[in-house]
N, C-alpha and C positions, 0 to 999 in steps of 0.2 A: 159217410165216414168209412174210412179205410177199414177192413177185416183185418188188416196187418196191425194196425193200431189199437183196434178195439180187441184188447187182449183179453180172452176168454179166462177167467180165474175160477171158474165154478166149479170146478172139480175138486171138492176138497175131500181129501182122505179123512176118515173118521176112524176112531179107535187108537190104539196104541200103534207106535212106530215100528217097523219092521215087520207088520203082518204080512206083505206080499212078497217076503223074500225066499219062501220055501219052494221045493218043487222046481221044475225045469218045464222049459217050452220054447216055443219060437224058432225051433230049428228041428228038421229031419236029416240027421246026419250033419253033412254040409251045406244043405240047402237051409237058408235062413229066410225067415219072413220078415219084412221091413213094412211098418204102418206109417200113415201120413194123413194130415187133415186136409190135403189138397184136391179132393176128388172135385171139387167145383171149381178150383183155379188151375184153367188149362196151363197159365204161363209158368207158374212156379212147379207145376206137376211136370210139365215137361222137361224140366230141367233135372228133377228127381229121377225121371225114368233115363235120361241120357246119362247121369253119374251111376246108376245101378247098370246100365248097358255097358259102359266102358269097364267098370268094375268086374263084370263076368266075363267080359273078353279079354282082360289082362292077366288072368291067371285060369287056371283048370281046376284048382283045388275046391273054392268055395261057389255058391250060387247063391244070389240074393233075388227073392220074389216079392213083388209090391202088392199091398192092399192098400186102397185108398178110401178114405170116409170123407163125408160131407163135414165141413168145421162144425156145425151147429151140433152134430151128434158125437164129434170125435172123443171128446175129455170124457163122456159118459160110456163110451165103448171101451176106453182104456180101463177106468175104474171097474168095470163089470169083468173085463177079462182079468184084472190083477184078482179080483175075488175068486175068480175060477181057476185060478193059476194057468192062465193061458195067454199070456202076454207074448207078443211077438220079441224077437231079439232086438230088433231096432224100432225105434219111434221118434218121431219129432213131439215136441213139449214146448208149450207157450213158457217163455222165460220165467215170469214170476211164480209159475206152480213148481219149479224144480225143486226148491227146498222142502215143499209139502210130498212131492211125489218120492224125493230122495228118504224123507224121514218114514213116508209110509212102506219103504222096502220097495217100491217100482223099479228103482233105476239102481244101476251099478256104477261105483267109481270108474272113471277112463283114465287110460294112458294115452295121450294123443301126441307123444313126443317123436313117434315115426312118420307124421305127417311132412309134407313139403312146407307147410305154412306153420310156424311157430305159435302156440298159444298167445304168448306173451305179446305178438305183434297184432293181436285183435283189439278191438274197442273191447273195453273190459264189460261193457253191457252186453256183449255177446257171448259171453262165456257163463254158463250155469255152475255157481258153485255153491256148497253147504259143508259146514263144518271142516273147512279147509279143504276139500276134496273137489276136484272138477267132475260135475256129472253129466253136463251137455255142452254143446259148442254150437253157435249159428254162423250163417254166412253173412247176414245183414242185419240193419237195424234201420229205426226211423228216429225221426226227430220231430218234436213240437217246435212251433214257430208262428209269428204272427204276420199276416199279409196285408198290406195297404196298398195305394197308389201313390206314387212319388209326386204327381200333380196335386193330389189331394192335400198330402202333407204341406208342400209349399204354399198352396193358397191359405191354408188356416195358420201358416207361420209355425209349422210343428218341426222341431230338429229331427233329422233322420238318424235314429240310432244306429250304433255300429256294435261289432262284438266287443270291442274294447271300451266302448262307452255306451252301454243300454242306457235305456230311460231309467231314470228313477222312479220311485212309487208317485211323487209330487209332479214330476213331468209327465208320467202317464195320466193322472187325474186332471192336470191341465190340459192335456192334448184332448182326453175325452169330453171336458168342459167346452172348449172351443168346437168341436165337431157337433155337439149337442146344442149350442147356442146358434150354429149355422143353420139348423133346421132343414137341412137338405137329406139328411139320411134317417132312414126309419131305424136303423141300428148303429150307433157311433162305434159300437163294438158288439161283435157277436162270439160268445164263447162255445157255441155247439151244445148247448144243454139239453138239446131235444134227443140226445143218443144217451139211450141208457146204458148200464152195467159198467163194464171195467174202464169205459172211457173217464168214467168220474174220477177215478182214483189217479189214472194215467195223466190225464190233463190238468186237474186242480191240487192234488197233492203237491207238485212241485212249486206252485204258487204258496202255498203253506209253508213249504219247507224254505222258500225264498223269504219269508217273513221271520223266519227262526223256529219254526214248529217242526212237527214230523208226525208220522202216524204212529210211531213207536219209540221209546227211549232205545236207540241202537247201541248203547254202550252195555246194556244186558240183554235185551230183547224178552225182558220179563214183563214189563208194564208200559201202558201208553200214557200212565199219568205225567203230567208235566209237559211232555212232547206235543200231546194232541189236546190238552185243555189248559195249557200255561197261558201267560199273557199274549206270547207272540201269536199262539193258536188263535185267541180271541182276537186279537187285532185283524188277524187274516179272516176270520168269519164276519167280523162287521164290516171289512171291506167289501167282501164278496156280496154281503147282501145289499150294500150300499150301491153296487153297480145297476141294481134293479130299481131300487127306491130313487135314485137320481136319474132315472130313465136312460141310462148309458148303455144297458144290455137287456135283451129280454129275456124274462124268467124262464121262459121255454122258447129254444129256437125253433125254426121251421124244420122240416123234414129234410132239407137241403140248403144248410146255410153257405155251403161253397157256391151254390147257384145265386143266392142273396148278394153276396159278395161281388162275383161276376156281373151280376145284373145291376150293381150300382146301388143296392139297398143299404149295405153295410161298409163302414169306413175302413173298420180294423176288425179282422177276423184270427181268432185264436184256432188255429188248426195244425196240419202237420205237413211234412215233407210229400206226403203222397199226392197232395193237390199242386204242387208246383208246376207242374207241366201244363194243366188243365189253365192255370191262372196266367202263365206265360203265354199260353196259345191265344188266351183273351187280352191281355193287356200289354204283351211284349215288354220294352224296356222300361214301360212307366210302372211295372211291377216293383213293389218295393217289399223284399222279405226281411223281416225285421226280428232281431234276437229277442229273448224273452227279458222282461222287465226284472230289474234287480230291485226288489222290495225290502232290501237291507241286509241280507245274508246272501248275496250274490244271485245271477240269474241261475235257474234250474229247469230241466226239463227231465222226462221222463226217460227210461231206458229199458232195453230187453225186448226182443221178439221172439220168434219161433227159433227153436234149437235142437239139435239131434243128440240122441242118448241111446244108450242100451240097457235094457232090462235086467234086473238082478237075476231073475230067473231064466235067462237065456242059457240055453243048454250047451250052445257053441260059442262061448265068449271070444275065442281067438278068431274066429270067423267076423265076429261082430267087430272087434277090434280092428281086424284088417280092413273091413269095408270103411269103417269110420276114418281111418289114417289115409286111405287111398282117397277119400273124398276131401280131404284138405290140401288140394291144389289151387292155386291163384286162379287158374282159368274157371274153376267152379264157383269160387267167391264173386268173379266178375260175371258169369252167367246168371247167377241167381239175382245179383243187383240189376241186371239189363232187364231181366224178365219180371222182375217186380216193382221196379221204380224205386229201388229203397237205396240206403246207403251202403256200400261194400263195407265188409267188417275190417279190412285192412288198407292201410295207407298204399301198400303195391298196387292192390286190386283198383283202388279208386283212381288212379293214374290212367287206367284202362276203362274207366267208364264215361263214356260223354257227359260233360257236365259237372261230374264230381272230381275232375283233375284239376291241379294247383290254378287256380283263376277262372275255374270254370262257374257257370252261374248258380249251381247247386252246391259248390264246395263248401259253404256256408254252412250246410247241413251236417257234414263231416266235422266241421270245426265246432259246432254246437255239441254234436255227439261227444267229441273228445274233451270239450271244455265244461260243459254243463250237466251231462246225465247223470242222474241219480237212479241206482235201481230201486224196485220196490223193496220194502223191507225183506231180507233174507231169513225168513223163519216159516215153519210148516203152517203157522198162523194166518200168513198172508191172505190166503182166499177169504178166510172169516173177516179179515180187519177189512179187504176191499169193499165185502158187502155193508159193513157197518158204516164205514166212511161214506160211502155213495149214498146211502139213506140219511146220513147227517147232513151231508153237503146239500143234498135236495130239499131238506127241511128248512135249513138256515137261508137259502135261497128263497124259500116260499115264506118266510118270516118267523121262523121260530127262534125263541130267545138263543142267542147264540152260546153264552155260557153254559146254559142249562144242556142244551143238544150236545156239546162237547163233552159235558160231565157224564152224560148218560153213554155216550159213545165209549169213552175210557171204561167206564164201569162194565159195559158189555164185553169189551176186547179183554180187560184183565180177567174177567170170570172165565173167558174161554182159555186165557192162557195159565190159569190156576187151575183148571179143571182136567187140561189135557196134558198127555204125557210129551211134550214138546222138549226136544233139546235146544239149548241156547242156538241164535243164529249167529252166522260169522261172515 
C-alpha cells in the first residue's frame, strides 16, 4: 500500500484549542527551518530540496534550511515540538490532520495570493481549510479506483463501467456473483483489508458515503448520530459484511493484494492510482481502470494528501509566506507529480505530466479526483473519528452486529465531541 494514500492521522492534539500558539520559533533571523516527512522518500525529498535550493538562490533576504524525518515518526515529532514551543516555521502536514493542527494552534492561516498558481485552480482536496481559512496547500493528490482486466470482464459478460455510467450496486453484485461462480479466482474482489490504520476510513468511508451515510453529520459537525448509524449506514455495513459471507472478498487480504491481482488470484481490486503503472506494466492495454461503484448516492472516493503549512509560532512569518508563495509555480506541481506518480493538483500541470494529460491513460484519476473526491470530515475530531471508524469497520467485517457496532461508534464519537473544546468544522 502506498505510504501516500495510507494517510497517517494518528497525531491527535489533546486538550484545548490554541494551546500551541504562544511563543516563537522556527527561524534564526531570516534563516527559516522547514520540516518534512520525506526522509525515507528519496524521489519526493529530491523535489523538496530543489524548491528550497531555487528559493534560496532566487533572493538574498531569506534562507530556508531543511530537516527531514521518517514518515513513521514525523507526526509525533511535530506534536512534541509544539508542546515544547519549538515548531519549525515551515512544515508539511497530512491533509486530514489540518483541522486538528489548526484548532490545536500549531498552524497559522496562509495568504497564498502572491503565488503563480491560484488556489482556486487547485483540486479542492489539495487545499487544507478550517473555519473558512486556508491553512495548507498541496501539490498533488491520489485517487481510489478499481482495477480489473478487460478480457476477464468480457469473458464473464460484465459491462465495463465508465465515469459517466459507473456500476450500480446491483450491477456490482451481479459481477461479483458471476466471477465467484466461475471458480477461477481466489478473490473475485480484494479490498486490501490487510492494511491497518488510515487506509480503512480512506478506502471504505467513501463507500459508506455512496450509500448515503457518513462519518459525521456535516451540517453541524457536532454529532455522528444518523450519519453513521442511520438506515443508509446500516445498509452499507450489512453489504460490507456480505462481501465476506458470500465469499466475494477475503476478510483479511494478503500482505500484497497488488501482487495477488497481478498474479491472477484476484479479478477486481479496490486500490489506488499509485498502483496504475505497475498494473500497466503487467497487463498493458488489457488493464481496465474502473470508476468507483455508485451505491445510490453517487460514486465517492477519498481526497487529500500531504500539504504545506506555516506554524503559528513562526518568528518570521513574512519569510515563510515568501517561501510558500515562491513554491507555487506550475513547474513544481509538475515535478512533485512526476516524482511521486501522483495526480497533479492543477489541470495546467496535468497537461505536462505524461499519462495525466487529456486523453492520457491516467487522466481518469484526475477526473475521479475532480468529480468524486470527498475530503474526510473537516473537524479537529477527525483523528479520533478515524480510529473509531477503523475499529468499527473491522468488527463488522469480522461478523459484529452491524447496528450495534455503529451505535457504539456514534456513542464514542459523540462523547468525544461533547467533551472536547472543538469549534465546528467548515
